[in-house]
C-alpha positions, 0 to 999 in steps of 0.5 A: 380782742387782740387775738381776734384781730390777728386770726387772719394771720394765724391761718396763713402762718400755720399753713404756708409751709405745709401747703407749699411743700406738700404740693411740690415736694415729694419728701414732705411729711405729715410730721413736718407739716404739723411742726411747721404749723406749730412753729408758724403760730408760735412765731406769729404770737411771739412777734405780735405780743413780745415788744422786743420781737415786734420792734425787730421786724422793722415794719414787716408783718409777723407773717414774714418771719412765721413763713420763713421759720415754718418753712425751715421747720418743714424742711428740717422735720421732713428730712429727719422723719421717714419719707412717705410711702411710694404709694402715697407719693404716686397717688398725689404726684402720679397725675403730673407724671401721666400728663407729661406722658401724654 
């Protein structure tokens, strides 16, 4: 029952770093997004189920540290792995360059 109460938090905790960095950072990688999602879920679970950690939140929701740690994980893992191919970057970000030129 406790898991069902927190399912709404798991989804954002998993995706915040991956979605934001994937949309706005050309260096974001799939490995970074996957690692970010795993860290986000693990953080929400830890801060929800471990009494010592949940007490350390001082009124903040478990999504707060999950977003921070997931985003840091996205930055670190994406920086340490091979950048996406230029073709992929152009496919996803080329529309912005075309609109600037017009």
